[in-house]
TORKOL-4160 file (C-alpha; in steps of 0.2 Angstrom, whole numbers, padded with zeros to 4 digits, m for minus):
170
<pt num="1" X="0077" Y="0031" Z="m0207"/>
<pt num="2" X="0066" Y="0041" Z="m0217"/>
<pt num="3" X="0059" Y="0037" Z="m0235"/>
<pt num="4" X="0062" Y="0048" Z="m0249"/>
<pt num="5" X="0048" Y="0055" Z="m0259"/>
<pt num="6" X="0046" Y="0068" Z="m0274"/>
<pt num="7" X="0037" Y="0085" Z="m0271"/>
<pt num="8" X="0033" Y="0092" Z="m0287"/>
<pt num="9" X="0051" Y="0088" Z="m0294"/>
<pt num="10" X="0059" Y="0091" Z="m0277"/>
<pt num="11" X="0066" Y="0077" Z="m0267"/>
<pt num="12" X="0057" Y="0075" Z="m0248"/>
<pt num="13" X="0064" Y="0064" Z="m0235"/>
<pt num="14" X="0048" Y="0066" Z="m0226"/>
<pt num="15" X="0048" Y="0068" Z="m0208"/>
<pt num="16" X="0067" Y="0075" Z="m0202"/>
<pt num="17" X="0068" Y="0071" Z="m0184"/>
<pt num="18" X="0082" Y="0062" Z="m0181"/>
<pt num="19" X="0090" Y="0062" Z="m0199"/>
<pt num="20" X="0108" Y="0067" Z="m0195"/>
<pt num="21" X="0111" Y="0069" Z="m0215"/>
<pt num="22" X="0103" Y="0087" Z="m0215"/>
<pt num="23" X="0115" Y="0101" Z="m0215"/>
<pt num="24" X="0107" Y="0115" Z="m0206"/>
<pt num="25" X="0112" Y="0132" Z="m0210"/>
<pt num="26" X="0109" Y="0150" Z="m0207"/>
<pt num="27" X="0094" Y="0153" Z="m0194"/>
<pt num="28" X="0088" Y="0135" Z="m0194"/>
<pt num="29" X="0106" Y="0131" Z="m0186"/>
<pt num="30" X="0107" Y="0147" Z="m0175"/>
<pt num="31" X="0090" Y="0146" Z="m0168"/>
<pt num="32" X="0088" Y="0125" Z="m0169"/>
<pt num="33" X="0073" Y="0126" Z="m0180"/>
<pt num="34" X="0066" Y="0108" Z="m0182"/>
<pt num="35" X="0055" Y="0102" Z="m0198"/>
<pt num="36" X="0041" Y="0091" Z="m0192"/>
<pt num="37" X="0032" Y="0089" Z="m0208"/>
<pt num="38" X="0033" Y="0093" Z="m0226"/>
<pt num="39" X="0020" Y="0089" Z="m0240"/>
<pt num="40" X="0014" Y="0097" Z="m0255"/>
<pt num="41" X="0009" Y="0114" Z="m0251"/>
<pt num="42" X="0012" Y="0113" Z="m0231"/>
<pt num="43" X="0026" Y="0113" Z="m0220"/>
<pt num="44" X="0027" Y="0112" Z="m0200"/>
<pt num="45" X="0043" Y="0119" Z="m0191"/>
<pt num="46" X="0045" Y="0118" Z="m0173"/>
<pt num="47" X="0056" Y="0129" Z="m0162"/>
<pt num="48" X="0060" Y="0127" Z="m0143"/>
<pt num="49" X="0060" Y="0146" Z="m0138"/>
<pt num="50" X="0072" Y="0148" Z="m0123"/>
<pt num="51" X="0072" Y="0164" Z="m0112"/>
<pt num="52" X="0087" Y="0170" Z="m0121"/>
<pt num="53" X="0075" Y="0176" Z="m0135"/>
<pt num="54" X="0064" Y="0186" Z="m0123"/>
<pt num="55" X="0061" Y="0201" Z="m0117"/>
<pt num="56" X="0055" Y="0203" Z="m0097"/>
<pt num="57" X="0037" Y="0209" Z="m0094"/>
<pt num="58" X="0027" Y="0211" Z="m0077"/>
<pt num="59" X="0019" Y="0194" Z="m0083"/>
<pt num="60" X="0035" Y="0185" Z="m0087"/>
<pt num="61" X="0046" Y="0183" Z="m0101"/>
<pt num="62" X="0038" Y="0186" Z="m0119"/>
<pt num="63" X="0047" Y="0180" Z="m0136"/>
<pt num="64" X="0053" Y="0195" Z="m0148"/>
<pt num="65" X="0040" Y="0197" Z="m0161"/>
<pt num="66" X="0055" Y="0197" Z="m0174"/>
<pt num="67" X="0058" Y="0180" Z="m0169"/>
<pt num="68" X="0039" Y="0175" Z="m0169"/>
<pt num="69" X="0038" Y="0182" Z="m0187"/>
<pt num="70" X="0056" Y="0172" Z="m0192"/>
<pt num="71" X="0047" Y="0156" Z="m0187"/>
<pt num="72" X="0030" Y="0159" Z="m0196"/>
<pt num="73" X="0041" Y="0164" Z="m0211"/>
<pt num="74" X="0050" Y="0148" Z="m0211"/>
<pt num="75" X="0035" Y="0138" Z="m0212"/>
<pt num="76" X="0027" Y="0148" Z="m0225"/>
<pt num="77" X="0044" Y="0148" Z="m0236"/>
<pt num="78" X="0044" Y="0128" Z="m0233"/>
<pt num="79" X="0026" Y="0126" Z="m0239"/>
<pt num="80" X="0029" Y="0137" Z="m0255"/>
<pt num="81" X="0045" Y="0127" Z="m0258"/>
<pt num="82" X="0035" Y="0111" Z="m0261"/>
<pt num="83" X="0025" Y="0118" Z="m0276"/>
<pt num="84" X="0040" Y="0126" Z="m0285"/>
<pt num="85" X="0049" Y="0116" Z="m0301"/>
<pt num="86" X="0066" Y="0111" Z="m0300"/>
<pt num="87" X="0071" Y="0127" Z="m0310"/>
<pt num="88" X="0061" Y="0139" Z="m0299"/>
<pt num="89" X="0066" Y="0149" Z="m0283"/>
<pt num="90" X="0055" Y="0162" Z="m0274"/>
<pt num="91" X="0057" Y="0179" Z="m0265"/>
<pt num="92" X="0045" Y="0186" Z="m0252"/>
<pt num="93" X="0037" Y="0201" Z="m0258"/>
<pt num="94" X="0024" Y="0205" Z="m0244"/>
<pt num="95" X="0024" Y="0197" Z="m0225"/>
<pt num="96" X="0011" Y="0202" Z="m0211"/>
<pt num="97" X="0009" Y="0195" Z="m0194"/>
<pt num="98" X="m0006" Y="0197" Z="m0182"/>
<pt num="99" X="0001" Y="0194" Z="m0164"/>
<pt num="100" X="m0014" Y="0187" Z="m0155"/>
<pt num="101" X="m0007" Y="0182" Z="m0138"/>
<pt num="102" X="0010" Y="0184" Z="m0130"/>
<pt num="103" X="0021" Y="0171" Z="m0136"/>
<pt num="104" X="0031" Y="0164" Z="m0120"/>
<pt num="105" X="0046" Y="0153" Z="m0120"/>
<pt num="106" X="0045" Y="0134" Z="m0124"/>
<pt num="107" X="0040" Y="0123" Z="m0138"/>
<pt num="108" X="0032" Y="0133" Z="m0153"/>
<pt num="109" X="0026" Y="0125" Z="m0168"/>
<pt num="110" X="0022" Y="0134" Z="m0185"/>
<pt num="111" X="0012" Y="0127" Z="m0199"/>
<pt num="112" X="0012" Y="0135" Z="m0216"/>
<pt num="113" X="0002" Y="0131" Z="m0231"/>
<pt num="114" X="0000" Y="0137" Z="m0249"/>
<pt num="115" X="m0018" Y="0145" Z="m0251"/>
<pt num="116" X="m0016" Y="0149" Z="m0269"/>
<pt num="117" X="m0002" Y="0146" Z="m0282"/>
<pt num="118" X="m0002" Y="0155" Z="m0300"/>
<pt num="119" X="0012" Y="0155" Z="m0313"/>
<pt num="120" X="0022" Y="0168" Z="m0305"/>
<pt num="121" X="0015" Y="0171" Z="m0287"/>
<pt num="122" X="0011" Y="0160" Z="m0271"/>
<pt num="123" X="0000" Y="0165" Z="m0258"/>
<pt num="124" X="0004" Y="0156" Z="m0240"/>
<pt num="125" X="m0003" Y="0157" Z="m0223"/>
<pt num="126" X="0004" Y="0151" Z="m0207"/>
<pt num="127" X="m0001" Y="0149" Z="m0189"/>
<pt num="128" X="0008" Y="0148" Z="m0173"/>
<pt num="129" X="0004" Y="0137" Z="m0158"/>
<pt num="130" X="0012" Y="0134" Z="m0141"/>
<pt num="131" X="0014" Y="0115" Z="m0134"/>
<pt num="132" X="m0005" Y="0115" Z="m0128"/>
<pt num="133" X="m0011" Y="0120" Z="m0144"/>
<pt num="134" X="m0016" Y="0138" Z="m0141"/>
<pt num="135" X="m0015" Y="0150" Z="m0157"/>
<pt num="136" X="m0003" Y="0163" Z="m0153"/>
<pt num="137" X="m0001" Y="0171" Z="m0171"/>
<pt num="138" X="m0005" Y="0170" Z="m0188"/>
<pt num="139" X="0004" Y="0177" Z="m0205"/>
<pt num="140" X="0001" Y="0179" Z="m0223"/>
<pt num="141" X="0014" Y="0182" Z="m0237"/>
<pt num="142" X="0015" Y="0184" Z="m0255"/>
<pt num="143" X="0030" Y="0175" Z="m0263"/>
<pt num="144" X="0036" Y="0179" Z="m0281"/>
<pt num="145" X="0042" Y="0164" Z="m0291"/>
<pt num="146" X="0058" Y="0169" Z="m0301"/>
<pt num="147" X="0068" Y="0158" Z="m0312"/>
<pt num="148" X="0082" Y="0148" Z="m0303"/>
<pt num="149" X="0096" Y="0155" Z="m0316"/>
<pt num="150" X="0097" Y="0171" Z="m0326"/>
<pt num="151" X="0096" Y="0190" Z="m0322"/>
<pt num="152" X="0080" Y="0188" Z="m0312"/>
<pt num="153" X="0084" Y="0172" Z="m0302"/>
<pt num="154" X="0094" Y="0169" Z="m0288"/>
<pt num="155" X="0106" Y="0156" Z="m0295"/>
<pt num="156" X="0105" Y="0138" Z="m0290"/>
<pt num="157" X="0122" Y="0131" Z="m0287"/>
<pt num="158" X="0126" Y="0116" Z="m0298"/>
<pt num="159" X="0128" Y="0105" Z="m0282"/>
<pt num="160" X="0108" Y="0106" Z="m0278"/>
<pt num="161" X="0102" Y="0089" Z="m0274"/>
<pt num="162" X="0083" Y="0095" Z="m0280"/>
<pt num="163" X="0078" Y="0097" Z="m0263"/>
<pt num="164" X="0075" Y="0116" Z="m0255"/>
<pt num="165" X="0088" Y="0126" Z="m0249"/>
<pt num="166" X="0096" Y="0120" Z="m0232"/>
<pt num="167" X="0087" Y="0135" Z="m0224"/>
<pt num="168" X="0071" Y="0130" Z="m0230"/>
<pt num="169" X="0072" Y="0111" Z="m0226"/>
<pt num="170" X="0079" Y="0112" Z="m0208"/>
């Protein structure tokens, strides 16, 4: 069993491996993402990419770039979430990815970190590596901080447990 700790007013259970209490939703459940780590300003997400998510090339199957981008985005979103107050949410304003090498099927790990946080903007970066630790892609994004309620917010449901939304915590 994992221990709970607070991150900037939000609840974290630390490592989530084997924690069946998490209800995965959206892309996390569909693709089988796993959160490996979560600390102030950082998040690590792992995914076992199968050939089902690849396109064929002469050199072998390559994971589709949009799926590489989604994994990097999940890591940066998780990192951003750890810096928010309990009454804040964020939306991605800008996202860019550099594909350094072909991403092949297998275990992929994305680590996101907050580079800088201001009152209204969070700048994040992420790296994607394979099981051997080979750097495959990098990413940067700009997140806009919004109030959780009101016309500018996304509306936080009343049953929120002070943790990140299910798709950010895996």
